[in-house]
C-alpha positions as a Python dict, from the first residue, in 0.01 Angstrom:
ca = {
    (1, 'X'): (0, 0, 0),
    (2, 'X'): (344, 139, 78),
    (3, 'X'): (220, 487, 167),
    (4, 'X'): (61, 340, 476),
    (5, 'X'): (374, 156, 587),
    (6, 'X'): (668, 371, 477),
    (7, 'X'): (662, 584, 792),
    (8, 'X'): (928, 602, 1057),
    (9, 'X'): (986, 262, 1209),
    (10, 'X'): (825, 377, 1531),
    (11, 'X'): (487, 356, 1358),
    (12, 'X'): (545, -11, 1294),
    (13, 'X'): (688, -70, 1637),
    (14, 'X'): (435, 122, 1845),
    (15, 'X'): (229, -193, 1898),
    (16, 'X'): (520, -433, 1922),
    (17, 'X'): (541, -729, 2151),
    (18, 'X'): (866, -682, 2331),
    (19, 'X'): (1099, -928, 2497),
    (20, 'X'): (1144, -936, 2872),
    (21, 'X'): (1267, -1167, 3138),
    (22, 'X'): (929, -1334, 3174),
    (23, 'X'): (774, -1366, 2829),
    (24, 'X'): (840, -1215, 2489),
    (25, 'X'): (474, -1111, 2472),
    (26, 'X'): (522, -852, 2744),
    (27, 'X'): (529, -499, 2606),
    (28, 'X'): (703, -168, 2670),
    (29, 'X'): (631, 168, 2510),
    (30, 'X'): (828, 275, 2205),
    (31, 'X'): (685, 624, 2182),
    (32, 'X'): (929, 884, 2061),
    (33, 'X'): (1152, 649, 1864),
    (34, 'X'): (1257, 732, 1509),
    (35, 'X'): (1413, 508, 1247),
    (36, 'X'): (1745, 689, 1284),
    (37, 'X'): (1757, 619, 1656),
    (38, 'X'): (1645, 258, 1620),
    (39, 'X'): (1820, -58, 1492),
    (40, 'X'): (2128, 16, 1703),
    (41, 'X'): (2133, -266, 1957),
    (42, 'X'): (2043, -629, 2011),
    (43, 'X'): (1733, -518, 2200),
    (44, 'X'): (1629, -311, 1899),
    (45, 'X'): (1664, -615, 1673),
    (46, 'X'): (1453, -831, 1901),
    (47, 'X'): (1189, -562, 1941),
    (48, 'X'): (1180, -504, 1566),
    (49, 'X'): (1127, -872, 1496),
    (50, 'X'): (853, -888, 1758),
    (51, 'X'): (643, -653, 1543),
    (52, 'X'): (610, -942, 1296),
    (53, 'X'): (429, -1148, 1556),
    (54, 'X'): (195, -856, 1613),
    (55, 'X'): (112, -829, 1242),
    (56, 'X'): (35, -1199, 1233),
    (57, 'X'): (-186, -1167, 1538),
    (58, 'X'): (-364, -873, 1377),
    (59, 'X'): (-488, -1092, 1094),
    (60, 'X'): (-593, -1370, 1330),
    (61, 'X'): (-785, -1117, 1538),
    (62, 'X'): (-965, -992, 1228),
    (63, 'X'): (-1095, -1334, 1119),
    (64, 'X'): (-1174, -1504, 1448),
    (65, 'X'): (-1533, -1379, 1413),
    (66, 'X'): (-1557, -1585, 1094),
    (67, 'X'): (-1456, -1915, 1248),
    (68, 'X'): (-1104, -1844, 1124),
    (69, 'X'): (-1256, -1853, 769),
    (70, 'X'): (-1444, -2181, 817),
    (71, 'X'): (-1766, -1977, 801),
    (72, 'X'): (-1704, -1949, 426),
    (73, 'X'): (-1710, -2328, 390),
    (74, 'X'): (-1966, -2604, 433),
    (75, 'X'): (-1881, -2689, 796),
    (76, 'X'): (-1949, -2359, 971),
    (77, 'X'): (-2155, -2051, 909),
    (78, 'X'): (-2171, -1688, 1003),
    (79, 'X'): (-2476, -1603, 1210),
    (80, 'X'): (-2498, -1264, 1042),
    (81, 'X'): (-2508, -1214, 666),
    (82, 'X'): (-2175, -1124, 508),
    (83, 'X'): (-2082, -1099, 144),
    (84, 'X'): (-1827, -1378, 155),
    (85, 'X'): (-2094, -1622, 275),
    (86, 'X'): (-2357, -1518, 24),
    (87, 'X'): (-2128, -1457, -272),
    (88, 'X'): (-2189, -1085, -318),
    (89, 'X'): (-1876, -919, -176),
    (90, 'X'): (-1758, -642, -415),
    (91, 'X'): (-1395, -598, -513),
    (92, 'X'): (-1375, -281, -304),
    (93, 'X'): (-1483, -453, 21),
    (94, 'X'): (-1277, -340, 319),
    (95, 'X'): (-1214, -701, 421),
    (96, 'X'): (-991, -762, 119),
    (97, 'X'): (-811, -430, 154),
    (98, 'X'): (-750, -479, 526),
    (99, 'X'): (-611, -830, 476),
    (100, 'X'): (-385, -718, 190),
    (101, 'X'): (-265, -430, 408),
    (102, 'X'): (-184, -651, 708),
    (103, 'X'): (17, -896, 498),
    (104, 'X'): (216, -629, 317),
    (105, 'X'): (271, -447, 644),
    (106, 'X'): (427, -771, 768),
    (107, 'X'): (638, -797, 452),
    (108, 'X'): (759, -438, 499),
    (109, 'X'): (850, -499, 862),
    (110, 'X'): (1035, -819, 772),
    (111, 'X'): (1229, -644, 498),
    (112, 'X'): (1316, -360, 736),
    (113, 'X'): (1451, -610, 988),
    (114, 'X'): (1649, -797, 722),
    (115, 'X'): (1804, -472, 603),
    (116, 'X'): (1912, -351, 947),
    (117, 'X'): (1994, -655, 1161),
    (118, 'X'): (2318, -745, 974),
    (119, 'X'): (2466, -408, 1074),
    (120, 'X'): (2399, -446, 1446),
    (121, 'X'): (2677, -561, 1680),
    (122, 'X'): (2500, -830, 1881),
    (123, 'X'): (2512, -1188, 2002),
    (124, 'X'): (2560, -1415, 1701),
    (125, 'X'): (2294, -1665, 1811),
    (126, 'X'): (2035, -1391, 1861),
    (127, 'X'): (2127, -1231, 1528),
    (128, 'X'): (2089, -1565, 1350),
    (129, 'X'): (1756, -1633, 1518),
    (130, 'X'): (1620, -1284, 1450),
    (131, 'X'): (1717, -1307, 1085),
    (132, 'X'): (1547, -1645, 1067),
    (133, 'X'): (1229, -1506, 1221),
    (134, 'X'): (1221, -1223, 968),
    (135, 'X'): (1273, -1468, 680),
    (136, 'X'): (1004, -1696, 819),
    (137, 'X'): (745, -1422, 850),
    (138, 'X'): (817, -1271, 511),
    (139, 'X'): (762, -1614, 361),
    (140, 'X'): (455, -1670, 577),
    (141, 'X'): (291, -1341, 479),
    (142, 'X'): (363, -1410, 115),
    (143, 'X'): (210, -1756, 156),
    (144, 'X'): (-113, -1593, 279),
    (145, 'X'): (-107, -1345, -8),
    (146, 'X'): (-48, -1626, -259),
    (147, 'X'): (-321, -1842, -107),
    (148, 'X'): (-585, -1568, -115),
    (149, 'X'): (-483, -1339, -401),
    (150, 'X'): (-263, -1551, -631),
    (151, 'X'): (30, -1372, -789),
    (152, 'X'): (132, -1050, -609),
    (153, 'X'): (426, -809, -633),
    (154, 'X'): (740, -944, -468),
    (155, 'X'): (943, -703, -257),
    (156, 'X'): (1264, -806, -81),
    (157, 'X'): (1366, -462, 47),
    (158, 'X'): (1177, -194, 249),
    (159, 'X'): (1086, 8, -58),
    (160, 'X'): (1008, 378, -85),
    (161, 'X'): (676, 506, -218),
    (162, 'X'): (815, 573, -566),
    (163, 'X'): (936, 214, -585),
    (164, 'X'): (601, 60, -497),
    (165, 'X'): (441, 47, -839),
    (166, 'X'): (545, -304, -934),
    (167, 'X'): (370, -553, -1157),
    (168, 'X'): (225, -868, -1010),
    (169, 'X'): (467, -1159, -1008),
    (170, 'X'): (340, -1494, -1129),
    (171, 'X'): (205, -1750, -882),
    (172, 'X'): (505, -1971, -960),
    (173, 'X'): (746, -1689, -875),
    (174, 'X'): (568, -1621, -546),
    (175, 'X'): (578, -1992, -461),
    (176, 'X'): (952, -2007, -531),
    (177, 'X'): (1009, -1695, -318),
    (178, 'X'): (823, -1855, -26),
    (179, 'X'): (1025, -2176, -58),
    (180, 'X'): (1350, -1980, -59),
    (181, 'X'): (1254, -1781, 252),
    (182, 'X'): (1139, -2092, 439),
    (183, 'X'): (1455, -2279, 340),
    (184, 'X'): (1668, -1993, 474),
    (185, 'X'): (1457, -1973, 790),
    (186, 'X'): (1491, -2348, 844),
    (187, 'X'): (1868, -2311, 845),
    (188, 'X'): (1867, -2013, 1081),
    (189, 'X'): (1601, -2089, 1341),
    (190, 'X'): (1646, -2306, 1652),
    (191, 'X'): (1437, -2619, 1701),
    (192, 'X'): (1313, -2507, 2042),
    (193, 'X'): (1318, -2215, 2289),
    (194, 'X'): (1337, -2156, 2661),
    (195, 'X'): (1021, -2071, 2853),
    (196, 'X'): (1058, -1693, 2810),
    (197, 'X'): (1053, -1726, 2430),
    (198, 'X'): (783, -1989, 2384),
    (199, 'X'): (575, -1913, 2079),
    (200, 'X'): (856, -1792, 1857),
    (201, 'X'): (892, -1952, 1515),
    (202, 'X'): (1114, -2261, 1508),
    (203, 'X'): (1288, -2444, 1225),
    (204, 'X'): (998, -2692, 1236),
    (205, 'X'): (750, -2412, 1166),
    (206, 'X'): (958, -2312, 864),
    (207, 'X'): (973, -2673, 744),
    (208, 'X'): (598, -2715, 786),
    (209, 'X'): (529, -2399, 587),
    (210, 'X'): (772, -2500, 313),
    (211, 'X'): (589, -2831, 294),
    (212, 'X'): (255, -2648, 273),
    (213, 'X'): (387, -2433, -11),
    (214, 'X'): (495, -2747, -198),
    (215, 'X'): (157, -2910, -134),
    (216, 'X'): (-35, -2603, -255),
    (217, 'X'): (185, -2606, -568),
    (218, 'X'): (115, -2980, -618),
    (219, 'X'): (483, -3062, -576),
    (220, 'X'): (380, -3374, -387),
    (221, 'X'): (717, -3550, -353),
    (222, 'X'): (877, -3237, -208),
    (223, 'X'): (585, -3176, 27),
    (224, 'X'): (588, -3535, 154),
    (225, 'X'): (965, -3518, 215),
    (226, 'X'): (934, -3202, 426),
    (227, 'X'): (644, -3334, 631),
    (228, 'X'): (821, -3668, 681),
    (229, 'X'): (1134, -3496, 810),
    (230, 'X'): (928, -3296, 1058),
    (231, 'X'): (740, -3606, 1174),
    (232, 'X'): (1061, -3806, 1215),
    (233, 'X'): (1304, -3549, 1353),
    (234, 'X'): (1112, -3286, 1548),
    (235, 'X'): (1014, -3309, 1914),
    (236, 'X'): (645, -3256, 1826),
    (237, 'X'): (408, -3529, 1949),
    (238, 'X'): (32, -3571, 1928),
    (239, 'X'): (-125, -3432, 2245),
    (240, 'X'): (-337, -3694, 2420),
    (241, 'X'): (-622, -3465, 2528),
    (242, 'X'): (-798, -3344, 2212),
    (243, 'X'): (-1038, -3116, 2401),
    (244, 'X'): (-761, -2938, 2593),
    (245, 'X'): (-575, -2870, 2269),
    (246, 'X'): (-816, -2581, 2222),
    (247, 'X'): (-833, -2440, 2573),
    (248, 'X'): (-599, -2230, 2785),
    (249, 'X'): (-494, -2548, 2966),
    (250, 'X'): (-343, -2672, 2641),
    (251, 'X'): (-131, -2366, 2562),
    (252, 'X'): (221, -2452, 2440),
    (253, 'X'): (141, -2822, 2419),
    (254, 'X'): (354, -3085, 2245),
    (255, 'X'): (151, -3085, 1923),
    (256, 'X'): (154, -2720, 1822),
    (257, 'X'): (418, -2630, 1567),
    (258, 'X'): (324, -2266, 1520),
    (259, 'X'): (54, -2062, 1686),
    (260, 'X'): (-55, -1711, 1778),
    (261, 'X'): (14, -1632, 2143),
    (262, 'X'): (-226, -1442, 2367),
    (263, 'X'): (-239, -1319, 2726),
    (264, 'X'): (-530, -1222, 2956),
    (265, 'X'): (-500, -849, 2910),
    (266, 'X'): (-725, -604, 2730),
    (267, 'X'): (-603, -565, 2373),
    (268, 'X'): (-376, -867, 2390),
    (269, 'X'): (-616, -1159, 2420),
    (270, 'X'): (-830, -1336, 2160),
    (271, 'X'): (-1206, -1304, 2106),
    (272, 'X'): (-1278, -1673, 2047),
    (273, 'X'): (-1492, -1697, 2360),
    (274, 'X'): (-1723, -1422, 2239),
    (275, 'X'): (-1750, -1536, 1876),
    (276, 'X'): (-1739, -1913, 1924),
    (277, 'X'): (-1896, -1904, 2269),
    (278, 'X'): (-2252, -1910, 2396),
    (279, 'X'): (-2487, -1728, 2629),
    (280, 'X'): (-2418, -1958, 2924),
    (281, 'X'): (-2041, -1910, 2910),
    (282, 'X'): (-1843, -1693, 3149),
    (283, 'X'): (-1805, -1419, 2887),
    (284, 'X'): (-2160, -1446, 2746),
    (285, 'X'): (-2060, -1532, 2391),
    (286, 'X'): (-2252, -1432, 2078),
    (287, 'X'): (-2220, -1754, 1874),
    (288, 'X'): (-2130, -1543, 1576),
    (289, 'X'): (-1984, -1856, 1419),
    (290, 'X'): (-2172, -2188, 1435),
    (291, 'X'): (-2106, -2545, 1319),
    (292, 'X'): (-2331, -2672, 1041),
    (293, 'X'): (-2546, -2985, 1050),
    (294, 'X'): (-2326, -3118, 769),
    (295, 'X'): (-2024, -3111, 1000),
    (296, 'X'): (-2205, -3278, 1289),
    (297, 'X'): (-2346, -3545, 1059),
    (298, 'X'): (-1996, -3610, 924),
    (299, 'X'): (-1868, -3745, 1256),
    (300, 'X'): (-1865, -4124, 1222),
    (301, 'X'): (-1992, -4384, 1461),
    (302, 'X'): (-1734, -4500, 1712),
    (303, 'X'): (-1681, -4819, 1507),
    (304, 'X'): (-1585, -4613, 1201),
    (305, 'X'): (-1908, -4657, 1004),
    (306, 'X'): (-2086, -4348, 867),
    (307, 'X'): (-2359, -4182, 1068),
    (308, 'X'): (-2699, -4215, 896),
    (309, 'X'): (-3038, -4083, 1013),
    (310, 'X'): (-3195, -4384, 839),
    (311, 'X'): (-3069, -4598, 1127),
    (312, 'X'): (-3276, -4407, 1385),
    (313, 'X'): (-3644, -4388, 1481),
    (314, 'X'): (-3856, -4097, 1600),
    (315, 'X'): (-4107, -4110, 1886),
    (316, 'X'): (-4363, -4275, 1656),
    (317, 'X'): (-4126, -4554, 1557),
    (318, 'X'): (-4079, -4411, 1208),
    (319, 'X'): (-3745, -4329, 1044),
    (320, 'X'): (-3605, -4016, 1206),
    (321, 'X'): (-3651, -3719, 975),
    (322, 'X'): (-3388, -3447, 1044),
    (323, 'X'): (-3603, -3193, 859),
    (324, 'X'): (-3900, -3249, 1089),
    (325, 'X'): (-3927, -3003, 1376),
    (326, 'X'): (-4147, -3251, 1562),
    (327, 'X'): (-3890, -3532, 1548),
    (328, 'X'): (-3638, -3311, 1728),
    (329, 'X'): (-3876, -3252, 2019),
    (330, 'X'): (-3850, -3609, 2151),
    (331, 'X'): (-3562, -3632, 2401),
    (332, 'X'): (-3516, -4009, 2387),
    (333, 'X'): (-3496, -4016, 2007),
    (334, 'X'): (-3260, -3720, 1985),
    (335, 'X'): (-3025, -3849, 2253),
    (336, 'X'): (-2963, -4165, 2050),
    (337, 'X'): (-2844, -3960, 1752),
    (338, 'X'): (-2538, -3847, 1944),
    (339, 'X'): (-2445, -4168, 2123),
    (340, 'X'): (-2146, -4383, 2027),
    (341, 'X'): (-2007, -4121, 1788),
    (342, 'X'): (-1654, -4008, 1709),
    (343, 'X'): (-1543, -3852, 2043),
    (344, 'X'): (-1423, -3541, 1858),
    (345, 'X'): (-1786, -3448, 1798),
    (346, 'X'): (-1864, -3398, 2167),
    (347, 'X'): (-1520, -3246, 2227),
    (348, 'X'): (-1575, -2989, 1952),
    (349, 'X'): (-1949, -2919, 1947),
    (350, 'X'): (-2237, -2869, 2190),
    (351, 'X'): (-2529, -3082, 2069),
    (352, 'X'): (-2881, -3125, 2214),
    (353, 'X'): (-2892, -3312, 2546),
    (354, 'X'): (-2522, -3271, 2610),
    (355, 'X'): (-2383, -3062, 2894),
    (356, 'X'): (-2166, -2754, 2901),
    (357, 'X'): (-1980, -2627, 3207),
    (358, 'X'): (-2042, -2256, 3193),
    (359, 'X'): (-2072, -1948, 3409),
    (360, 'X'): (-2021, -2020, 3778),
    (361, 'X'): (-1890, -2368, 3705),
    (362, 'X'): (-2248, -2490, 3655),
    (363, 'X'): (-2303, -2791, 3432),
    (364, 'X'): (-2581, -2675, 3201),
    (365, 'X'): (-2791, -2928, 3006),
    (366, 'X'): (-2885, -2840, 2649),
    (367, 'X'): (-3254, -2921, 2653),
    (368, 'X'): (-3440, -2903, 2326),
    (369, 'X'): (-3673, -2732, 2270),
    (370, 'X'): (-3463, -2474, 2451),
    (371, 'X'): (-3569, -2419, 2813),
    (372, 'X'): (-3494, -2047, 2834),
    (373, 'X'): (-3642, -2001, 3181),
    (374, 'X'): (-3460, -2297, 3340),
    (375, 'X'): (-3158, -2160, 3531),
    (376, 'X'): (-2977, -2493, 3492),
    (377, 'X'): (-3045, -2531, 3120),
    (378, 'X'): (-2802, -2447, 2844),
    (379, 'X'): (-2942, -2158, 2643),
    (380, 'X'): (-2775, -2097, 2309),
    (381, 'X'): (-2795, -1754, 2150),
    (382, 'X'): (-2987, -1905, 1861),
    (383, 'X'): (-3273, -2108, 2005),
    (384, 'X'): (-3452, -2254, 1702),
    (385, 'X'): (-3216, -2544, 1647),
    (386, 'X'): (-2851, -2447, 1668),
    (387, 'X'): (-2536, -2643, 1729),
    (388, 'X'): (-2265, -2449, 1911),
    (389, 'X'): (-1888, -2467, 1930),
    (390, 'X'): (-1725, -2627, 2228),
    (391, 'X'): (-1386, -2596, 2061),
    (392, 'X'): (-1205, -2274, 2161),
    (393, 'X'): (-1468, -2201, 2428),
    (394, 'X'): (-1348, -2195, 2789),
    (395, 'X'): (-1544, -2367, 3063),
    (396, 'X'): (-1616, -2235, 3412),
    (397, 'X'): (-1541, -1877, 3513),
    (398, 'X'): (-1164, -1852, 3539),
    (399, 'X'): (-1130, -1605, 3252),
    (400, 'X'): (-1389, -1332, 3209),
    (401, 'X'): (-1239, -1077, 2969),
    (402, 'X'): (-1485, -1117, 2684),
    (403, 'X'): (-1258, -1032, 2391),
    (404, 'X'): (-926, -1108, 2555),
    (405, 'X'): (-891, -1475, 2638),
    (406, 'X'): (-531, -1594, 2700),
    (407, 'X'): (-587, -1884, 2461),
    (408, 'X'): (-323, -1948, 2198),
    (409, 'X'): (-455, -2022, 1851),
    (410, 'X'): (-281, -2303, 1655),
    (411, 'X'): (-194, -2223, 1294),
    (412, 'X'): (2, -2542, 1229),
    (413, 'X'): (-9, -2851, 1447),
    (414, 'X'): (124, -3203, 1408),
    (415, 'X'): (-209, -3368, 1323),
    (416, 'X'): (-244, -3122, 1036),
    (417, 'X'): (107, -3206, 917),
    (418, 'X'): (38, -3580, 938),
    (419, 'X'): (-273, -3545, 725),
    (420, 'X'): (-90, -3323, 476),
    (421, 'X'): (185, -3585, 459),
    (422, 'X'): (-72, -3855, 389),
    (423, 'X'): (-231, -3641, 118),
    (424, 'X'): (99, -3557, -50),
    (425, 'X'): (227, -3916, -36),
    (426, 'X'): (-100, -4059, -168),
    (427, 'X'): (-94, -3817, -461),
    (428, 'X'): (276, -3874, -532),
    (429, 'X'): (252, -4254, -533),
    (430, 'X'): (-78, -4295, -712),
    (431, 'X'): (-190, -4536, -439),
    (432, 'X'): (-149, -4531, -61),
    (433, 'X'): (144, -4713, 96),
    (434, 'X'): (166, -4813, 462),
    (435, 'X'): (309, -4475, 563),
    (436, 'X'): (-10, -4306, 439),
    (437, 'X'): (-223, -4538, 652),
    (438, 'X'): (9, -4489, 950),
    (439, 'X'): (-20, -4111, 937),
    (440, 'X'): (-400, -4103, 913),
    (441, 'X'): (-442, -4384, 1165),
    (442, 'X'): (-227, -4202, 1420),
    (443, 'X'): (-464, -3905, 1409),
    (444, 'X'): (-768, -4132, 1435),
    (445, 'X'): (-626, -4342, 1717),
    (446, 'X'): (-549, -4030, 1922),
    (447, 'X'): (-919, -3951, 1888),
    (448, 'X'): (-1003, -4308, 1996),
    (449, 'X'): (-1134, -4395, 1651),
    (450, 'X'): (-1049, -4721, 1469),
    (451, 'X'): (-792, -4746, 1193),
    (452, 'X'): (-892, -4703, 830),
    (453, 'X'): (-998, -5013, 638),
    (454, 'X'): (-719, -5163, 429),
    (455, 'X'): (-724, -5198, 52),
    (456, 'X'): (-820, -4838, -32),
    (457, 'X'): (-724, -4710, -375),
    (458, 'X'): (-591, -4359, -434),
    (459, 'X'): (-931, -4196, -481),
    (460, 'X'): (-1081, -4370, -179),
    (461, 'X'): (-785, -4269, 36),
    (462, 'X'): (-806, -3914, -95),
    (463, 'X'): (-1166, -3891, 24),
    (464, 'X'): (-1081, -4042, 363),
    (465, 'X'): (-800, -3790, 413),
    (466, 'X'): (-1027, -3502, 317),
    (467, 'X'): (-1293, -3628, 556),
    (468, 'X'): (-1037, -3659, 835),
    (469, 'X'): (-916, -3304, 780),
    (470, 'X'): (-1274, -3179, 795),
    (471, 'X'): (-1355, -3330, 1136),
    (472, 'X'): (-1008, -3305, 1293),
    (473, 'X'): (-945, -2940, 1200),
    (474, 'X'): (-1300, -2805, 1225),
    (475, 'X'): (-1314, -2446, 1348),
    (476, 'X'): (-942, -2390, 1289),
    (477, 'X'): (-983, -2224, 950),
    (478, 'X'): (-797, -2483, 745),
    (479, 'X'): (-1095, -2595, 538),
    (480, 'X'): (-1139, -2264, 357),
    (481, 'X'): (-801, -2308, 190),
    (482, 'X'): (-850, -2683, 151),
    (483, 'X'): (-1173, -2666, -49),
    (484, 'X'): (-1032, -2391, -268),
    (485, 'X'): (-706, -2572, -348),
    (486, 'X'): (-899, -2896, -410),
    (487, 'X'): (-1132, -2700, -641),
    (488, 'X'): (-1445, -2832, -468),
    (489, 'X'): (-1556, -2509, -300),
    (490, 'X'): (-1824, -2424, -553),
    (491, 'X'): (-1967, -2777, -536),
    (492, 'X'): (-1992, -2786, -155),
    (493, 'X'): (-2088, -2423, -87),
    (494, 'X'): (-2261, -2254, -380),
    (495, 'X'): (-2643, -2236, -356),
    (496, 'X'): (-2636, -2448, -39),
    (497, 'X'): (-2870, -2335, 240),
    (498, 'X'): (-2752, -2265, 590),
    (499, 'X'): (-3001, -2444, 811),
    (500, 'X'): (-3078, -2515, 1172),
    (501, 'X'): (-3031, -2880, 1266),
    (502, 'X'): (-3406, -2934, 1219),
    (503, 'X'): (-3389, -2826, 856),
    (504, 'X'): (-3519, -2469, 898),
    (505, 'X'): (-3359, -2258, 626),
    (506, 'X'): (-3164, -1950, 737),
    (507, 'X'): (-2975, -1812, 438),
    (508, 'X'): (-2855, -1935, 101),
    (509, 'X'): (-2482, -1943, 50),
    (510, 'X'): (-2291, -1837, -256),
    (511, 'X'): (-1955, -1927, -408),
    (512, 'X'): (-1921, -1792, -763),
    (513, 'X'): (-1647, -1928, -989),
    (514, 'X'): (-1423, -1628, -929),
    (515, 'X'): (-1426, -1671, -549),
    (516, 'X'): (-1136, -1916, -565),
    (517, 'X'): (-914, -1606, -552),
    (518, 'X'): (-987, -1281, -376),
    (519, 'X'): (-987, -959, -579),
    (520, 'X'): (-687, -733, -583),
    (521, 'X'): (-827, -450, -366),
    (522, 'X'): (-959, -169, -583),
    (523, 'X'): (-795, 95, -362),
    (524, 'X'): (-456, -64, -432),
    (525, 'X'): (-524, -70, -805),
    (526, 'X'): (-620, 296, -792),
    (527, 'X'): (-277, 373, -644),
    (528, 'X'): (-88, 126, -862),
    (529, 'X'): (-251, 88, -1207),
    (530, 'X'): (-1, -188, -1293),
    (531, 'X'): (-189, -427, -1063),
    (532, 'X'): (-408, -636, -1288),
    (533, 'X'): (-733, -775, -1148),
    (534, 'X'): (-813, -1142, -1086),
    (535, 'X'): (-1058, -1300, -1332),
    (536, 'X'): (-1425, -1236, -1261),
    (537, 'X'): (-1364, -933, -1039),
    (538, 'X'): (-1330, -670, -1310),
}
């Protein structure tokens, strides 16, 4: 681990996102710098902290092809077979090692900043902010390590190679470390920034992450208190246009609390349009990640009642059978399936007989069976019966860099916080109070869905909150952690078939018992024999 990161600081900074008069994402070369010649000025401190944003972006870039991890759940699937979807990834898989390396690289960079910034003569406000950013990111990277790997070694200094052979700390110790870092960051970070520094971590991001740590640890009262403070005191507001939340037009909107920032430049954009996108889009996407029929069927009717195929007829007047290829060939019958549904369905997913504004600004119609030779027809990459993402896919032809869209990716947004508040409060009280209803209803009303029915008990409310998180946050990668922390992942994923919407089986999924935690990478254990392995991965 440390061998890769304990180089001169220039190695960490070579890819940094540097501050400028226009935007802190603009970059300048740092070639030729050494650690001895760095950490001398305020500019050095800012540049050093900016490397933390790059490390965070590096992980996001590496998982965007997997629907931000939703492909390993029941609501999205990977078009190509991967071990995490089928349950056969070995402990030495590069995916685990790369993720571990990115997070600990971030920890090392944060510790380096925290060691050096106090000694720099610089503006007090910038010093305070930079220290807060380093604290935030160290806590954030440890949160990711804790979420995926469980207990890991805790380092609070930029250690040398001979100091890197530590035992794993307990999960409780890692949780407490995260809480301490986020508490410190909350006290150091500003609540907002000027235009040139948009995208930097704020005190509200630190508070949200502290609340998440409490929620993951089942400290429900503490989690609810943090989320409530953010909801009551921050300037964050639900953004009215749900669809634009996930397009370039929605960058830096009022709802996002913390995101990954991108610009339209090769090497500094995001590949959502390729991996989420489709063949008729401006960048000719690959649909590497696709929504499942389960997700589409989960979107309620506009009156709040569940969607049910039993309420629909096929062309013969019989009950519509979703596993019948013939039933899906009748346009009139199929159109009815997607009428009067939760608006988030059409704002998030391309379904048969809906339109998509793609290459050249043309409004393409998704005919099914797919009309591949029709120049005005929507043609998905997968033509046998595939839903496609609309979320995170640009329309028209404004941006054409296939892997480098200037679309920011939200990691924490207010709707997420509201639903986490509702969950924490419901669990803490043993039954929902009005504040739980208010939080969930606010998210539903923004989507133009009716309020929840009154009189729900704790278990009923728990299921409604989980359902709301599934449809509200689809494609954002939150569900992978949700189903693991709720301990339902095996039940909803294991031995379940990925299918086209007409029931055609594609691949059977797998989620063995030991998949709730990732393995400690074998290469790291080879270097540090003190690292014990997670159960089931030996």
